[in-house]
N, C-alpha and C positions, 0 to 999 in steps of 0.2 A: 106205418104207411108202406104201401107197395109201390115199387118203382118197376117200370118196364125196361129189362136189361137185354142187350145183344151181346153175346160172347162168341169170338172167333175161336174155331177149333182146327188144329192142324197136326198132322204127323208125317215123317217119312221115314222111319225106322220100323223094322218089324213087319207087322201087318197093320199098315196105316189106316185103312178103312176100320177095322175091328179096334184099333186104339182110338179113333175118334168116337165111334159108338160107345165104347166102354166109358170114355170121358163123358159123354152126353149122360149115359145112364147114371154116372156118380153123381153129376151136378143134380139130376132131377130128383135123387133119393134124399136130398137134403130138406129137412122140414120147413126151410125158410123160402123153399121155391114153390112157385104156384104153376098155374096153367103156362104150356109151352109149346113152340111149334119149332121144328127143326127144318133147315134148308136142306137141299139136295146135297150129295157128295159132288166135289169137283176134284179133278187132278190139275194140279197148278205147278208151274216153274217156280224154283226157288227165287226169292229176291234177295240174294245175297252174294258177297264177293268170293264165298265158299263153294267149292265143287261138291255137289252133293245130289241125291236122288230127288225126283219130283215129290212133291207133297200131295195128300189128300186134304181137303179142306172142307169145312161146312160152317154153318153158324146156327145158333139157336137163341130164341127169343123166349124169354119166361118173366115171370113177375117175381120180384125179390123183396121179402119182408125185412128190411135192414138198411144198414149203410154200406157205403162202397168198400171201406177197408175189410171188413169181415167177409165179404163176397171175395176179395182179393185172397185172404187168407184160405177160404174154402178152394178156390181154384189152385192155388200153389200146392196145397196139401194133396189134390187129386194128382197134379202134375208128378209129384215126388212118388206118390203111391205107384204111378205107372212107369217108374224108372227115369223120369226126367233129371238130367243133370246140366248145369249151367256153367260148363268149362269153356265153351267155345261160343262167342257171340254170333248169333245168326247161324249158328251150326246145325246139323242135323238133330232131330229130336223125336222122342217116342211120342210126346204129346205137348202141344202148345195150347193153352187157354187164355185169351185175352179179353179183358173188358173193352168192348168197343163203344158201347153208348149205354147211357143209363137215364132214360127219358130225355129231357132237354138239360141236365147236369153238366156244368163245366167245373171240372176239379184238377187243380194243379197243385199236387203234393209230391214230397219225395219219393213216397212209395207208389203212387198211382195217378196217372194222367187220364181223364176223361173228358171228352171223347179220346180214344186212343190216338197219339200222334200221327200215327202212319195210316189210319183208316183212309183218308181221302186220295192216298197215292197207291194203294194196294188192291189190285183186281181181286186177289183171293179173299179180301176182307169184304169188299163192296158188293160183288156180285151175290154172294149168298144172303147178305142183309137185304139186298133190294128184292131177291126171290120171295122173302118173307114179307117185306113191306116196300112196294114201289115208291112210295110216296114219302119216305124217309128225308128228313132235312138235318144237315149238320148243324149242331147246336153252336159251334163256335164262329162258323163262316156264314151261317144263315142261308146256305144255298142247298137245294136238292142233292141228295147223293148221287143220283145218276147223272148230274151235270159234271161230275169229277171224271167219269169213265173216258170220255172223248179225249182228255189230256194225258191219259196213261197210254204209254208206247206198246206196240205189238210184242216186245220183248217179254212181256209178262203174260205168258200163255194160261188160259184156262179152258178147261173141257169137261162138260157134265159127264159123270160117270155112267148114268142109265143104270141099266139092269145088269150090265157086265162088271165083273170084278175090277177093281182099280187099285 
């Protein structure tokens, strides 16, 4: 059975845009991944109490032939290959890959929560997902994702990269 998955992608160390592109390419090489669409790249302010550089973020939607936990394993493996360490929570990272949505699935396990528990309060996750599909509905809250944007303050900055390096 195929599921439509949205994965959030971010980086703020090294060459963040290249790291994000490399992460997307690694996901798409997996034989369980089908048709995909990638959102634009955005420069975003960190949502963290830790002083760190801005992030480059995007999202990718693809079809996945499998269950959620093997997808999580794939994403964690790619993060590790890209040099991700998990020493400082919410700290800088070479690559961050988060399962944001899997169709209408609601999953609460020790290893994975879907939809991502922070999706509805993070512009850097919402905006790229809405670029791909402006009609997305949050499965847990049964509200359009775009409805959450107005409740997020201006302290979360997000700027489209465009054709310029970011």
